[in-house]
C-alpha positions in Angstrom: 3.0 2.4 14.3 0.5 -0.1 12.8 -2.4 1.3 14.9 -1.2 4.8 15.5 0.5 7.9 14.0 4.2 8.7 14.4 5.4 12.1 15.6 5.5 13.8 12.3 6.8 17.0 14.0 10.2 15.4 14.2 10.4 14.8 10.4 12.4 16.9 8.2 11.4 16.4 4.4 13.0 17.9 1.3 10.8 17.8 -1.8 12.1 18.5 -5.3 10.3 18.3 -8.6 7.9 19.7 -11.1 6.2 22.5 -9.3 2.9 23.7 -10.8 -0.3 25.7 -10.1 -3.7 23.8 -10.2 -6.6 26.0 -11.0 -10.2 25.0 -10.8 -13.1 27.0 -12.3 -16.5 25.8 -10.9 -19.9 26.6 -12.5 -23.3 25.5 -13.6 -24.2 23.8 -16.8 -27.7 24.0 -18.2 -27.4 24.1 -21.9 -25.3 23.1 -25.0 -23.4 25.8 -26.9 -24.9 26.7 -30.2 -21.3 27.1 -31.6 -20.3 23.5 -31.0 -21.6 20.3 -29.2 -20.2 21.2 -25.9 -21.7 22.3 -22.6 -21.7 25.9 -21.7 -20.3 26.5 -18.1 -21.3 29.7 -16.4 -18.2 30.1 -14.0 -19.3 31.2 -10.5 -16.2 30.2 -8.5 -12.3 30.0 -9.0 -9.9 28.3 -6.8 -6.0 27.9 -6.9 -4.1 25.0 -5.2 -0.4 24.1 -5.4 0.0 21.1 -7.7 2.7 18.6 -8.8 5.6 18.7 -6.3 3.8 21.6 -4.6 1.0 19.3 -3.7 3.4 16.8 -2.3 4.9 19.4 -0.1 1.6 20.7 1.1 0.6 17.1 2.0 3.8 16.7 4.0 3.2 20.0 5.8 -0.4 19.3 6.6 0.7 16.1 8.6 2.7 18.5 10.8 6.1 17.8 9.4 8.7 20.3 8.3 9.2 20.6 4.5 11.3 22.5 2.0 10.4 22.6 -1.6 12.8 23.1 -4.5 11.6 23.7 -8.0 11.6 25.9 -11.1 9.0 28.6 -11.8 8.6 31.6 -14.1 8.2 35.4 -13.4 4.5 35.7 -13.8 1.2 36.0 -11.9 1.0 32.2 -11.6 4.4 32.0 -9.8 3.4 34.8 -7.3 0.1 33.0 -6.6 1.9 29.7 -6.1 4.6 31.0 -3.8 1.9 32.6 -1.6 -0.2 29.5 -1.5 2.7 27.4 -0.4 3.9 29.8 2.2 0.3 29.9 3.7 0.4 26.2 4.0 3.6 26.1 5.9 5.9 25.0 3.1 9.5 26.6 3.1 9.9 27.6 -0.6 13.3 27.5 -2.3 11.8 28.2 -6.0 14.2 29.3 -8.6 12.7 31.9 -11.0 13.5 32.2 -14.7 11.9 34.8 -17.0 12.2 32.5 -20.0 9.7 29.9 -18.8 6.0 30.0 -17.7 5.0 28.6 -14.5 3.4 25.1 -15.1 -0.3 25.6 -14.8 -3.2 23.2 -15.1 -6.8 24.6 -15.4 -9.7 22.4 -14.8 -13.3 23.4 -15.4 -15.7 21.6 -13.3 -19.6 21.5 -13.2 -21.7 19.5 -10.8 -18.6 17.9 -9.4 -17.6 16.5 -12.7 -14.4 17.7 -14.6 -15.4 18.6 -18.1 -12.0 19.7 -19.4 -8.4 20.4 -18.4 -6.1 23.0 -20.1 -2.4 22.7 -19.5 -0.1 25.7 -19.9 3.5 24.6 -20.3 5.4 26.9 -22.4 9.1 27.2 -21.6 12.3 25.4 -21.3 12.5 23.9 -17.9 15.0 21.0 -18.7 17.6 23.6 -19.8 17.6 25.0 -16.1 17.2 21.9 -14.2 20.9 21.8 -13.2 20.4 25.2 -11.5 18.7 23.5 -8.6 21.9 21.3 -7.7 23.6 23.8 -5.4 20.4 24.6 -3.5 19.5 20.9 -3.3 23.0 20.1 -1.9 22.8 22.9 0.7 19.1 21.8 1.6 20.1 18.2 2.3 21.7 19.1 5.7 19.5 17.9 8.5 16.9 16.3 6.2 15.4 12.8 7.3 13.9 12.1 3.9 14.0 13.3 0.3 11.1 13.1 -2.1 11.7 13.4 -5.9 8.2 14.2 -7.4 8.6 13.6 -11.2 5.9 14.8 -13.6 7.9 14.5 -16.7 8.2 18.3 -17.2 12.1 18.4 -17.1 13.0 19.5 -13.6 14.1 15.9 -12.7 15.6 15.2 -16.2 18.8 14.0 -14.7 18.1 12.6 -11.3 21.2 10.5 -10.7 23.2 13.3 -9.4 20.3 14.1 -6.8 20.2 10.5 -5.9 23.9 10.2 -5.4 24.1 13.3 -3.2 21.2 12.2 -1.0 22.5 8.7 -0.5 26.0 10.1 0.4 24.3 12.2 3.0 22.5 9.0 4.3 19.0 10.3 3.6 16.3 8.0 2.3 15.4 9.0 -1.4 11.7 8.3 -2.5 10.8 8.8 -6.0 7.3 9.1 -7.6 8.5 8.1 -11.2 7.3 9.2 -14.6 7.9 7.7 -18.1 10.4 5.1 -19.1 12.9 3.9 -18.5 13.2 3.6 -14.8 17.0 3.1 -15.0 17.4 6.8 -14.3 16.1 6.2 -10.7 18.8 3.4 -10.0 20.0 3.6 -6.4 17.0 5.3 -4.9 15.6 3.9 -1.6 12.1 3.3 -3.1 10.1 4.4 -6.1 6.2 4.4 -6.3 5.0 3.6 -9.9 1.3 3.0 -10.4 0.4 -0.3 -12.1 0.3 1.2 -15.7 3.7 2.9 -15.2 5.2 -0.4 -13.8 3.8 -2.4 -16.6 5.0 0.0 -19.2 8.4 -0.9 -17.9 8.2 -4.6 -17.1 5.4 -5.8 -19.4 1.8 -7.0 -18.6 1.2 -8.9 -15.3 -1.5 -11.4 -15.5 -1.7 -12.0 -11.8 0.0 -11.3 -8.4 2.6 -13.9 -8.8 3.8 -12.4 -12.1 3.6 -8.9 -10.6 5.8 -10.0 -7.5 8.2 -11.9 -9.8 8.7 -8.9 -12.3 8.7 -6.4 -9.5 11.4 -8.2 -7.5 13.5 -8.3 -10.6 13.1 -4.7 -11.2 13.9 -3.8 -7.6 17.1 -5.8 -7.9 18.0 -4.4 -11.2 17.7 -0.7 -9.9 19.4 -1.6 -6.6 16.3 -0.3 -4.7 15.7 -1.0 -1.0 12.0 -1.2 -1.8 9.3 -0.9 -4.5 5.7 0.2 -4.0 3.3 -0.5 -6.8 0.0 1.3 -6.4 -2.7 -0.7 -8.1 -5.8 1.4 -8.0 -8.9 -0.6 -6.9 -6.6 -3.6 -6.2 -4.6 -1.6 -3.5 -1.0 -1.7 -3.2 2.0 -4.1 -3.3 5.2 -3.5 -1.4 8.3 -5.5 -2.4 11.2 -5.2 0.1 14.5 -6.8 0.2 14.5 -9.9 2.5 10.7 -9.5 3.3 7.6 -11.2 2.1 5.6 -9.3 -0.4 3.0 -7.0 1.3 -0.3 -6.9 -0.6 -2.8 -4.3 0.8 -6.3 -3.9 -0.3 -7.7 -0.6 -1.2 -8.9 1.6 1.7 -11.1 3.8 -0.6 -14.7 3.9 0.6 -15.8 5.9 -2.4 -13.7 7.0 -5.3 -14.6 10.6 -6.3 -11.5 11.9 -7.9 -8.1 10.4 -8.2 -6.3 13.6 -8.9 -3.2 13.8 -6.7 -3.6 10.5 -5.2 -0.1 9.6 -6.1 1.1 12.8 -4.4 -0.5 11.6 -1.1 1.0 8.3 -1.3 4.5 9.6 -1.7 4.1 12.3 0.7 2.7 10.3 3.5 5.3 7.6 2.8 8.1 10.1 3.0 6.8 11.9 6.1 6.5 8.5 7.8 9.9 7.3 6.9 11.3 10.6 8.0 9.6 10.2 11.4 11.4 6.9 12.0 8.9 4.4 10.5 9.7 1.3 8.5 8.8 0.8 4.9 5.9 -1.5 6.0 4.5 1.1 8.4 4.9 3.9 6.2 3.0 2.0 3.3 0.2 1.2 5.7 -0.4 4.9 6.4 0.0 5.8 2.8 -2.6 3.2 1.7 -5.0 4.6 4.4 -4.2 8.2 3.3 -4.9 7.3 -0.4 -8.3 5.8 0.4 -9.2 9.2 2.1 -7.9 11.6 -0.6 -9.8 9.9 -3.6 -13.0 10.7 -1.8 -12.1 14.4 -2.3 -12.3 16.7 -5.3 -9.2 17.8 -7.0 -5.6 17.9 -5.5 -6.3 17.6 -1.8 -4.3 17.0 1.4 -4.9 14.4 4.2 -4.9 15.8 7.8 -3.5 14.1 10.8 -7.0 13.9 12.3 -8.5 12.3 9.3 -5.6 9.6 9.3 -6.1 9.1 13.0 -9.9 8.5 12.7 -9.4 5.7 10.1 -6.5 4.1 12.0 -8.6 3.3 15.1 -8.4 -0.5 15.2 -11.7 -2.0 13.9 -13.0 -4.9 15.9 -12.7 -8.0 13.8 -15.0 -10.9 15.1 -13.0 -14.0 16.0 -14.4 -17.6 16.3 -16.4 -19.9 13.9 -17.0 -18.3 10.5 -18.1 -19.1 7.0 -15.7 -19.0 4.1 -17.0 -15.7 2.6 -17.0 -14.2 6.2 -13.4 -15.4 6.6 -12.3 -13.6 3.5 -13.7 -10.3 4.6 -12.0 -10.6 8.0 -8.7 -11.5 6.3 -9.1 -8.4 4.1 -9.4 -6.2 7.2 -6.5 -7.8 8.9 -4.2 -7.4 5.8 -5.2 -3.7 5.6 -3.4 -3.5 8.9 -0.4 -5.3 7.6 -1.1 -8.4 9.8 0.5 -11.7 8.8 -2.0 -14.6 8.1 -1.1 -18.0 9.3 -3.2 -21.1 8.3 -3.4 -24.8 9.2 -6.0 -27.6 8.9 -7.0 -30.9 10.2 -9.8 -33.1 11.7 -9.2 -32.2 15.4 -11.8 -34.9 16.4 -10.7 -35.3 20.0 -8.7 -32.3 21.1 -5.6 -33.1 23.1 -2.5 -31.3 24.5 -0.5 -32.0 21.3 -3.2 -30.1 19.2 -3.1 -27.2 21.7 0.8 -26.8 21.7 0.8 -27.2 17.9 -1.8 -24.5 17.5 0.0 -22.2 20.0 3.3 -22.6 18.0 1.5 -22.0 14.8 0.0 -18.8 16.1 3.4 -17.3 17.2 4.6 -17.3 13.4 2.1 -14.5 12.6 -0.6 -12.3 13.7 -3.8 -14.2 13.0 -4.3 -18.1 12.9 -6.9 -19.6 10.8 -7.8 -23.4 11.4 -9.6 -25.1 8.7 -11.6 -28.2 9.8 -12.8 -31.3 7.8 -16.6 -31.7 8.0 -18.1 -35.0 9.3 -18.4 -36.4 5.8 -14.8 -35.8 4.8 -13.6 -37.1 8.2 -15.5 -40.4 7.5 -14.0 -40.7 4.1 -10.5 -40.1 5.5 -10.6 -42.0 8.9 -13.4 -44.6 8.4 -17.1 -45.1 9.2 -16.6 -44.9 12.9 -15.3 -41.4 12.8 -15.6 -38.6 13.8 -16.3 -39.2 17.4 -17.2 -35.5 17.9 -19.5 -33.8 15.4 -18.4 -30.8 13.2 -20.2 -28.3 15.4 -18.6 -29.7 18.6 -15.0 -29.6 17.0 -15.6 -26.1 15.8 -16.7 -24.9 19.2 -13.8 -26.4 21.1 -11.2 -25.0 18.6 -12.9 -21.6 18.6 -12.5 -21.4 22.3 -8.7 -21.6 22.2 -6.8 -18.3 22.9 -4.4 -18.9 19.9 -7.1 -19.5 17.3 -8.6 -16.5 15.6 -10.9 -18.0 13.0 -12.3 -21.6 12.6 -13.8 -22.5 9.2 -15.1 -25.8 7.9 -14.5 -27.5 4.5 -16.1 -30.4 2.9 -13.4 -31.6 0.4 -10.8 -34.2 1.3 -8.1 -31.5 1.3 -8.3 -27.9 2.0 -6.5 -27.0 -1.2 -9.3 -25.0 -2.8 -9.9 -23.0 0.4 -6.2 -22.3 0.9 -5.9 -21.0 -2.7 -8.7 -18.6 -1.8 -7.3 -17.4 1.4 -3.6 -17.4 0.2 -2.0 -17.2 3.8 1.3 -15.8 4.4 2.3 -18.8 6.1 0.9 -22.3 5.7 1.6 -24.7 8.6 1.3 -28.4 8.7 2.3 -31.0 11.4 4.1 -34.3 11.0 6.7 -35.5 8.5 5.4 -33.9 5.4 7.7 -32.4 2.7 6.6 -28.8 2.1 5.8 -29.7 -1.5 3.4 -32.5 -0.3 1.1 -30.0 1.6 -2.2 -29.3 0.1 -2.3 -25.7 -1.4 1.4 -25.3 -1.0 2.1 -24.4 -4.6 -0.5 -21.6 -4.5 1.0 -20.2 -1.3 4.6 -20.1 -2.4 3.6 -18.7 -5.8 2.0 -15.8 -4.0 5.2 -15.2 -2.0 4.2 -17.2 1.1 6.0 -19.8 3.1 5.3 -23.5 4.0 6.4 -24.5 7.7 6.4 -28.0 9.0 5.9 -28.4 12.8 6.6 -31.4 14.8 3.7 -33.2 16.7 4.1 -33.6 20.4 5.2 -37.2 21.0 2.7 -39.6 22.7 -0.3 -37.5 21.8 -2.7 -39.0 19.2 -6.4 -39.1 18.7 -6.2 -42.6 17.6 -4.3 -43.6 20.7 -6.9 -41.9 22.9 -9.7 -43.9 21.2 -7.9 -47.1 21.5 -7.3 -46.5 25.2 -10.9 -45.8 25.8 -12.0 -48.9 23.8 -9.7 -51.1 25.8 -10.8 -49.7 29.1 
């Protein structure tokens, strides 16, 4: 699924949460009000869209999955509008009506594609009626392949433990877009998807990725989650999963226009992909692509299957000899696909069969292999004035021609520690009898959740031996 889309038509998704109506009033602004220092908007267009859990359900339906929505609404004009909009978009509605609450409504006034003000209408006692959804939820679980709890903190999901327990008993993955603190009420879910601010409100500030991973894994274990997905805005996403390396995905946003509903898109694509049989990693890759699309749209918006398919076409990433800055760009693209990065280094003065088999074995550990090569001056410092036999350009060219090598990059220091700390590969490989902690750059890789692997050299193969044989002959 890394380079394609699953069959969403096979997915049966149940969404439950805070349902609301999103209203948009568009108009022109040409003057400031004489009554107060605010712009005067001449409203020329009005638009209604499902919001909250309704937007999640619409996102799921837009992908082609079958979706049922449970929620609480009032008996009012907004409720009728919301029900009609959802039905038109292919959502099967199981909305409980109560005359003593008002349907949650958010009104946004927009001029020149900029939101000027938002007005929220939330009168009512939704928490008092939250238990009324339990029988309908229990009945709707049958045949579902994923459940999404969309919590906007309005009270529908005030007591989610009963919903989680019923879902897990039925063997259905439970995905939760959380709201507020603490997260303990989400214990036992399959995965929760807090944004960075929500995550740090629970675990405290995270100065870097190492701290974020450490605190995230602690939280995942405390809440007995299968996985934790932290959405980090312009820094992308981080997926923490039991018995897996942390997955850091860079943002796929080309241009950020409006982040409204981006969290809804992430949880909906994640849920639909899991319901269609995808893994957490595959579902996260799709959700990351979808988030990059939706933030380029105005207001609560959906991502279509065609839009996802367009961005999922594999982009050609040039292989071969590269500069350090180019390498970081190529790695960023590879990681956006969820590819595992392997890195090794050496002088590779006279390439022999031992080198070739070593590099082939290293490449098998992941998806992309980087070979960092000492420049001529650093080889001379390490090996003596008679080395290297082959110049840097020659050594790079030979390595780049190998099938198992993706990128070859030179470095000028005695060790590649600085370069490794910039690349932060998933797996750092070294040959010989090193202890993992002795490998240059190892501490930074391990701190980032990576792994150090020591491979054995092929016996009887040595550049020094080859040079000595040539000299003697």
